[in-house]
C-alpha positions, -999 to 999 in steps of 0.1 A, spaced: 143 60 -96 135 42 -63 127 77 -43 107 90 -69 88 64 -65 75 64 -28 74 95 -32 39 87 -51 30 70 -19 23 102 10 2 106 40 -21 136 45 -44 131 78 -75 141 59 -74 112 31 -81 84 49 -73 86 77 -41 88 72 -36 55 66 -12 58 26 -20 69 -4 -7 69 -42 -6 106 -48 -31 123 -25 -54 101 -42 -86 83 -20 -67 49 -34 -49 38 1 -24 17 -11 -36 -16 10 -66 -12 -8 -41 -25 -45 -24 -50 -23 -58 -65 -18 -65 -62 -53 -35 -76 -67 -42 -102 -40 -71 -105 -52 -58 -118 -87 -60 -86 -106 -36 -79 -128 -17 -43 -130 -33 -42 -167 -73 -47 -147 -66 -26 -120 -51 6 -153 -83 0 -165 -102 4 -140 -87 38 -124 -78 58 -153 -66 82 -131 -40 58 -117 -7 47 -134 14 18 -133 43 38 -119 17 43 -93 12 -1 -82 46 0 -86 53 24 -60 26 6 -38 47 -30 -42 75 -8 -36 61 2 -5 51 -28 5 81 -48 -5 99 -17 23 76 -22 59 90 -62 54 117 -55 63 113 -42 97 136 -67 111 109 -72 148 81 -79 124 75 -111 149 67 -92 175 44 -63 163 25 -98 146 25 -117 186 15 -80 197 -18 -85 174 -27 -122 180 -26 -121 214 -47 -91 215 -72 -106 189 -72 -135 214 -83 -122 248 
Protein backbone atom coordinates (compact mmCIF):
# COMPACT_ATOMS: atom_id res chain seq x y z
CA UNK A 1 0.00 0.00 0.00
CA UNK A 2 2.83 2.41 0.86
CA UNK A 3 4.50 1.93 -2.52
CA UNK A 4 1.16 2.40 -4.25
CA UNK A 5 0.61 5.70 -2.44
CA UNK A 6 4.10 7.03 -3.09
CA UNK A 7 3.68 6.30 -6.81
CA UNK A 8 1.05 9.03 -6.81
CA UNK A 9 3.78 11.60 -6.15
CA UNK A 10 5.55 12.42 -9.40
CA UNK A 11 8.46 14.57 -10.47
CA UNK A 12 8.55 16.06 -13.97
CA UNK A 13 10.85 18.93 -14.84
CA UNK A 14 8.19 20.47 -17.09
CA UNK A 15 5.45 20.41 -14.42
CA UNK A 16 5.61 22.97 -11.60
CA UNK A 17 9.36 23.46 -12.12
CA UNK A 18 10.13 19.89 -11.09
CA UNK A 19 8.48 20.10 -7.69
CA UNK A 20 6.85 16.92 -6.36
CA UNK A 21 3.25 16.89 -7.59
CA UNK A 22 0.24 14.63 -7.40
CA UNK A 23 -0.09 12.19 -10.34
CA UNK A 24 1.49 14.58 -12.83
CA UNK A 25 -1.25 17.11 -12.19
CA UNK A 26 -0.32 20.67 -11.35
CA UNK A 27 -0.91 20.23 -7.62
CA UNK A 28 2.43 20.45 -5.82
CA UNK A 29 2.76 18.53 -2.58
CA UNK A 30 3.55 21.80 -0.79
CA UNK A 31 0.21 23.31 -1.94
CA UNK A 32 -1.81 20.46 -0.45
CA UNK A 33 0.21 20.65 2.77
CA UNK A 34 -0.50 24.39 2.96
CA UNK A 35 -4.22 23.77 2.53
CA UNK A 36 -4.18 21.18 5.31
CA UNK A 37 -2.12 23.39 7.62
CA UNK A 38 -4.53 26.27 7.05
CA UNK A 39 -7.26 24.14 8.58
CA UNK A 40 -8.99 22.74 5.51
CA UNK A 41 -10.24 19.21 5.93
CA UNK A 42 -9.56 16.47 3.43
CA UNK A 43 -13.24 16.54 2.51
CA UNK A 44 -13.10 20.28 1.81
CA UNK A 45 -10.03 19.89 -0.39
CA UNK A 46 -11.64 17.07 -2.34
CA UNK A 47 -14.80 19.13 -2.80
CA UNK A 48 -12.80 22.11 -4.11
CA UNK A 49 -10.52 20.12 -6.43
CA UNK A 50 -12.55 17.57 -8.37
CA UNK A 51 -9.60 15.76 -9.93
CA UNK A 52 -8.04 14.89 -6.56
CA UNK A 53 -8.77 11.65 -4.71
CA UNK A 54 -8.54 10.78 -1.02
CA UNK A 55 -5.52 8.58 -1.76
CA UNK A 56 -3.76 11.64 -3.21
CA UNK A 57 -4.00 13.40 0.15
CA UNK A 58 -2.77 10.29 1.93
CA UNK A 59 0.15 10.15 -0.50
CA UNK A 60 1.04 13.78 0.24
CA UNK A 61 1.05 13.10 3.97
CA UNK A 62 3.14 9.96 3.55
CA UNK A 63 5.59 11.80 1.29
CA UNK A 64 5.93 14.61 3.86
CA UNK A 65 6.43 12.08 6.65
CA UNK A 66 9.20 10.40 4.67
CA UNK A 67 10.89 13.76 4.06
CA UNK A 68 10.82 14.52 7.78
CA UNK A 69 12.77 11.32 8.46
CA UNK A 70 15.97 12.82 7.02
CA UNK A 71 18.57 12.48 9.75
CA UNK A 72 20.51 15.66 9.02
CA UNK A 73 17.62 18.11 8.84
CA UNK A 74 19.23 20.35 11.47
CA UNK A 75 22.17 20.96 9.12
CA UNK A 76 19.81 21.92 6.32
CA UNK A 77 17.82 24.25 8.58
CA UNK A 78 20.95 25.83 10.03
CA UNK A 79 22.39 26.50 6.57
CA UNK A 80 19.11 28.09 5.39
CA UNK A 81 18.84 30.16 8.56
CA UNK A 82 22.38 31.47 8.16
CA UNK A 83 21.73 32.38 4.54
CA UNK A 84 18.57 34.28 5.45
CA UNK A 85 20.28 36.50 8.02
CA UNK A 86 23.23 37.46 5.83
